[in-house]
C-alpha positions as a Markdown table, in Angstrom:
| # | Residue | x | y | z |
|---|---|---|---|---|
| 1 | Met | -10.4 | -31.8 | 5.4 |
| 2 | Leu | -9.8 | -29.7 | 8.0 |
| 3 | Glu | -12.0 | -29.8 | 10.6 |
| 4 | Glu | -10.9 | -32.1 | 13.2 |
| 5 | Ala | -7.2 | -30.4 | 14.7 |
| 6 | Trp | -4.3 | -32.8 | 14.6 |
| 7 | Thr | -0.7 | -32.9 | 15.6 |
| 8 | Pro | 1.5 | -31.7 | 13.2 |
| 9 | Pro | 5.3 | -33.6 | 13.6 |
| 10 | Lys | 7.2 | -31.3 | 16.0 |
| 11 | Gln | 9.9 | -29.7 | 13.3 |
| 12 | Asp | 7.4 | -29.2 | 11.4 |
| 13 | Thr | 6.3 | -26.8 | 13.8 |
| 14 | Ala | 9.1 | -24.6 | 14.3 |
| 15 | Arg | 9.5 | -24.7 | 11.0 |
| 16 | Ala | 6.5 | -22.4 | 10.3 |
| 17 | Arg | 7.8 | -20.9 | 13.5 |
| 18 | Thr | 10.5 | -19.8 | 12.0 |
| 19 | Val | 9.5 | -18.6 | 8.7 |
| 20 | Leu | 6.9 | -17.3 | 10.5 |
| 21 | Thr | 9.6 | -14.8 | 12.6 |
| 22 | Ala | 11.3 | -14.8 | 9.5 |
| 23 | Gly | 8.9 | -13.1 | 7.8 |
| 24 | Trp | 7.9 | -10.3 | 10.2 |
| 25 | Glu | 9.0 | -7.9 | 12.0 |
| 26 | Gln | 10.0 | -8.8 | 15.7 |
| 27 | Asp | 7.6 | -5.8 | 16.9 |
| 28 | Glu | 4.9 | -6.3 | 14.3 |
| 29 | Leu | 3.8 | -10.8 | 14.6 |
| 30 | Pro | 0.7 | -11.2 | 16.1 |
| 31 | Glu | 1.2 | -13.3 | 19.6 |
| 32 | Leu | 0.2 | -16.0 | 18.5 |
| 33 | Glu | -1.2 | -19.2 | 20.3 |
| 34 | Val | -0.1 | -22.9 | 18.7 |
| 35 | Arg | -2.6 | -25.4 | 19.1 |
| 36 | Asp | -2.0 | -29.0 | 16.8 |
| 37 | Asn | -2.1 | -27.9 | 13.7 |
| 38 | Arg | -4.1 | -24.3 | 14.4 |
| 39 | Phe | -2.1 | -20.9 | 14.5 |
| 40 | Thr | -4.8 | -18.3 | 15.6 |
| 41 | Pro | -3.2 | -14.8 | 16.1 |
| 42 | Ala | -4.4 | -13.5 | 19.8 |
| 43 | Gly | -7.6 | -11.6 | 19.8 |
| 44 | Ser | -7.7 | -11.0 | 16.0 |
| 45 | Gly | -11.1 | -13.7 | 15.2 |
| 46 | Leu | -8.2 | -15.6 | 12.8 |
| 47 | Gln | -6.6 | -18.4 | 11.7 |
| 48 | Leu | -4.1 | -21.1 | 10.1 |
| 49 | Arg | -5.0 | -24.4 | 10.0 |
| 50 | Tyr | -2.4 | -26.7 | 8.7 |
| 51 | Gly | -2.6 | -29.1 | 6.8 |
| 52 | Arg | -2.0 | -32.9 | 6.0 |
| 53 | Asp | -0.9 | -31.7 | 2.1 |
| 54 | Gly | 2.0 | -28.7 | 4.1 |
| 55 | Arg | -0.1 | -26.5 | 2.7 |
| 56 | Trp | -1.4 | -23.3 | 5.2 |
| 57 | Tyr | -5.0 | -22.9 | 5.0 |
| 58 | Pro | -6.7 | -19.3 | 6.3 |
| 59 | Tyr | -9.5 | -19.3 | 8.4 |
| 60 | Arg | -11.9 | -16.4 | 9.4 |
| 61 | Gln | -14.5 | -16.5 | 12.3 |
| 62 | Arg | -17.8 | -15.7 | 12.1 |
| 63 | Asp | -20.9 | -16.1 | 13.9 |
| 64 | Gly | -18.8 | -18.6 | 16.2 |
| 65 | Arg | -17.6 | -20.3 | 13.5 |
| 66 | Trp | -14.6 | -21.1 | 11.5 |
| 67 | Trp | -15.0 | -20.2 | 8.1 |
| 68 | Pro | -12.1 | -20.2 | 5.0 |
| 69 | Ala | -10.9 | -17.1 | 3.7 |
| 70 | Ala | -8.6 | -17.5 | 1.7 |
| 71 | Ala | -6.6 | -19.7 | -0.9 |
| 72 | Pro | -4.6 | -22.1 | 0.6 |
| 73 | His | 0.0 | -20.8 | 1.0 |
| 74 | His | 3.0 | -23.1 | 1.4 |
| 75 | Asp | 4.4 | -20.0 | 3.1 |
| 76 | Pro | 2.6 | -19.6 | 7.1 |
| 77 | Ala | 4.0 | -15.6 | 6.3 |
| 78 | Glu | 2.3 | -14.5 | 3.0 |
| 79 | Ala | -0.7 | -17.0 | 4.5 |
| 80 | Leu | -0.5 | -15.4 | 7.2 |
| 81 | Ala | 0.0 | -11.5 | 6.0 |
| 82 | Glu | -3.3 | -12.1 | 3.1 |
| 83 | Leu | -5.3 | -12.9 | 6.0 |
| 84 | Leu | -4.1 | -9.8 | 8.0 |
| 85 | Asp | -4.8 | -8.0 | 5.4 |
| 86 | Gly | -7.8 | -9.2 | 4.3 |
């Protein structure tokens, strides 16, 4: 379901950025590379993928491949916090 990248509506991406910014102290939020439905904290081997169902799916890179890392969330800040803590 989340193997292929897709371009979500701009308002969904903007809303995610707002939620992520509000959910973290400014100096704590990792730098995010945003491409299509994928938000990748720089140099972390971690990624959030926004699903067409409106949920955020945490992924972790292992051996050069991306693998699901936890249950999906409706809140990208919660998903990212759990992923970073994991």
